[in-house]
C-alpha distance (Angstrom), angle and dihedral (degrees) to the residues before:
residue distance angle dihedral
M1 . . .
A2 3.85 . .
T3 3.83 119.2 .
H4 3.82 119.9 -138.0
L5 3.75 113.9 -122.1
P6 3.86 120.1 -136.8
K7 3.75 109.3 -100.0
W8 3.87 91.6 -121.2
L9 3.75 87.7 60.6
E10 3.82 95.0 48.5
W11 3.76 90.1 48.0
A12 3.81 93.8 50.2
R13 3.75 92.1 48.3
A14 3.79 92.7 49.4
I15 3.74 92.9 47.6
Q16 3.87 91.3 47.4
A17 3.75 90.9 49.4
L18 3.86 93.8 49.1
A19 3.82 91.6 46.9
Q20 3.82 93.6 47.9
T21 3.75 90.5 50.5
G22 3.80 92.1 45.7
L23 3.70 93.3 50.7
T24 3.83 90.0 53.4
F25 3.78 92.8 54.0
S26 3.79 104.5 28.5
K27 3.77 113.9 126.8
N28 3.76 102.4 -156.8
E29 3.78 142.3 26.3
F30 3.75 94.3 -102.4
D31 3.71 91.6 59.1
A32 3.76 91.0 45.3
E33 3.77 89.1 52.6
R34 3.86 92.0 52.3
Y35 3.76 93.5 50.0
Q36 3.79 92.0 46.6
R37 3.82 87.8 53.0
L38 3.87 87.3 54.7
L39 3.66 89.6 53.8
E40 3.68 92.0 52.8
I41 3.78 89.8 49.7
A42 3.74 91.8 55.0
A43 3.81 90.5 47.7
E44 3.81 89.7 49.8
M45 3.90 89.1 51.2
V46 3.82 90.1 54.1
E47 3.80 92.8 43.6
S48 3.78 90.2 54.5
Q49 3.80 94.3 55.2
T50 3.93 101.2 35.6
D51 3.79 139.4 41.0
L52 3.86 90.3 -105.2
S53 3.82 122.5 112.6
K54 3.83 119.1 -123.4
E55 3.80 85.9 -118.7
R56 3.73 94.1 57.8
V57 3.80 93.6 45.3
L58 3.79 88.9 51.3
S59 3.85 89.5 50.8
H60 3.79 87.3 56.0
F61 3.76 93.0 48.0
S62 3.83 92.1 50.3
M63 3.85 89.7 60.5
Q64 3.87 86.6 72.0
T65 3.80 120.7 69.0
G66 3.88 134.2 163.6
Y67 3.71 128.4 36.6
A68 3.82 108.6 -13.8
T69 3.84 112.0 -111.5
P70 3.80 134.0 153.0
K71 3.75 118.8 -82.8
V72 3.82 119.2 -129.2
D73 3.89 125.3 -127.2
V74 3.79 118.3 -170.0
R75 3.80 125.8 -158.6
G76 3.81 131.2 -170.8
A77 3.76 118.5 -143.0
L78 3.83 110.3 -159.9
V79 3.88 116.6 173.9
Q80 3.80 121.4 -173.8
E81 3.84 121.4 -179.5
G82 3.82 91.4 -15.2
K83 3.82 95.5 -50.1
I84 3.71 126.9 108.4
L85 3.85 126.9 -134.1
L86 3.84 114.5 -114.7
V87 3.76 131.9 172.6
Q88 3.82 124.9 -153.2
E89 3.76 109.9 -121.7
R90 3.86 117.2 -130.9
S91 3.77 90.2 -148.5
D92 3.81 95.8 66.5
G93 3.76 107.2 0.3
R94 3.91 92.5 -116.8
W95 3.74 130.6 114.9
S96 3.80 135.4 -105.7
M97 3.77 142.2 154.7
P98 3.80 107.4 -77.6
G99 3.83 113.1 -96.7
G100 3.72 143.8 93.7
W101 3.83 141.2 -179.9
A102 3.80 114.7 -23.7
D103 3.79 113.9 -115.6
V104 3.79 122.7 -124.1
G105 3.81 108.4 -98.8
D106 3.83 96.8 30.3
V107 3.68 122.5 113.4
P108 3.92 107.3 -134.2
S109 3.81 97.9 -105.5
K110 3.85 93.4 49.9
A111 3.86 89.9 48.3
V112 3.78 94.8 54.4
A113 3.89 92.7 43.4
R114 3.72 89.9 53.0
E115 3.77 93.2 46.2
V116 3.86 91.0 51.4
R117 3.78 91.6 48.7
E118 3.75 95.7 46.1
E119 3.94 96.8 45.3
S120 3.84 97.4 36.6
G121 3.70 112.7 20.8
F122 3.90 93.9 -121.0
K123 3.63 126.4 121.1
V124 3.81 113.5 -142.2
K125 3.84 142.8 -175.9
V126 3.76 112.5 -134.4
E127 3.80 110.4 -128.8
K128 3.78 109.8 177.2
V129 3.84 147.1 -25.7
I130 3.81 108.8 -91.1
A131 3.83 95.4 -179.1
L132 3.77 144.2 -1.4
L133 3.83 106.5 -162.0
D134 3.80 138.8 -179.7
A135 3.89 91.8 -125.8
N136 3.76 93.7 -163.5
R137 3.79 90.7 59.3
F138 3.79 99.2 32.7
L139 3.74 89.2 51.0
F140 3.74 124.5 37.6
A141 3.73 99.9 -140.3
P142 3.98 105.9 152.1
L143 3.88 92.6 179.1
E144 3.87 90.2 58.0
F145 3.78 99.0 91.5
Y146 3.88 100.1 -174.3
H147 3.78 130.0 73.7
A148 3.69 106.9 -114.4
Y149 3.83 139.3 -177.7
K150 3.80 118.9 -145.3
I151 3.84 119.7 -150.9
I152 3.80 117.0 -167.8
F153 3.88 115.6 -163.5
L154 3.75 126.5 -163.0
C155 3.82 109.4 -130.1
S156 3.73 138.0 -169.1
L157 3.73 124.5 -146.5
V158 3.86 117.7 -104.9
G159 3.87 102.2 167.5
G160 3.79 145.6 -61.4
T161 3.74 134.1 103.7
A162 3.80 133.4 -103.3
R163 3.75 109.5 -79.9
P164 3.89 128.7 159.3
S165 3.81 118.3 -138.6
N166 3.86 140.9 -155.2
E167 3.85 85.9 -78.2
T168 3.90 98.3 40.7
L169 3.76 132.8 57.1
A170 3.88 100.8 -164.7
V171 3.73 140.5 -3.3
G172 3.82 128.3 -143.6
F173 3.81 147.5 148.4
F174 3.79 117.4 -115.1
D175 3.73 139.6 -164.7
P176 3.78 113.8 -120.3
A177 3.75 88.1 -125.0
A178 3.72 92.9 55.2
L179 3.60 107.4 42.9
P180 3.92 123.0 167.1
P181 3.82 117.4 -128.8
L182 3.80 107.7 -65.4
S183 3.65 130.7 -131.7
S184 3.68 88.8 -128.9
M185 3.86 97.6 -167.5
R186 3.83 86.6 61.1
T187 3.84 102.6 31.6
D188 3.73 131.5 1.0
R189 3.85 136.7 -177.6
Q190 3.79 93.8 -96.2
M191 3.83 90.5 57.5
L192 3.72 91.8 50.0
K193 3.83 90.9 47.2
E194 3.83 85.4 56.3
V195 3.76 92.0 49.5
F196 3.84 94.1 55.0
A197 3.78 91.0 43.8
H198 3.85 87.4 61.3
I199 3.84 89.0 47.0
Q200 3.83 91.2 54.5
D201 3.85 92.8 41.7
P202 3.82 111.7 30.6
A203 3.84 88.1 -177.5
R204 3.77 91.7 60.1
P205 3.80 111.5 127.5
T206 3.83 121.4 -115.7
A207 3.75 111.2 -88.5
F208 3.77 114.4 -130.2
D209 3.80 144.8 -178.0
């Protein structure tokens, strides 16, 4: 299921992570200059392979500080009468399972329940973990600079009504054979295939890696 990243992207991410951590713990200005130069080299590698400028890449890099660790993306899978809940993202007009970055201080189940409620209007109970995926290998998303884990939770409906939000344009349930255009960096067909496999086999073990 995993997708192999191009070597240039693996190298750029590794250099960026080393530089970010180095800047956090550097003891003097000379070390800081060296680590800053490593950030610039990583940005130049991305610039050489994409249509992004070095300056824009560095701007993305500057959003992350401290010791470099993976970010965590949570997604809620809610299936009703054989159809899965999807929300239309304002950012690209495409559809995904509701979710997003987990907030500091949230336990994972509360994070995904909040995301589902905020993005779709539905209140859910979190039942189980369907998958814990290395998003950067499962999805080939070269413009996503940070290493991320994606946790997909199976949810059951508790209440609420369909309601878009400041992040979503529309809310709907879709048959797996008639899916709308997917926001593939958030949700792709392989993920949805795994969701429906768990619906068909409740004893199916969690997918990982």
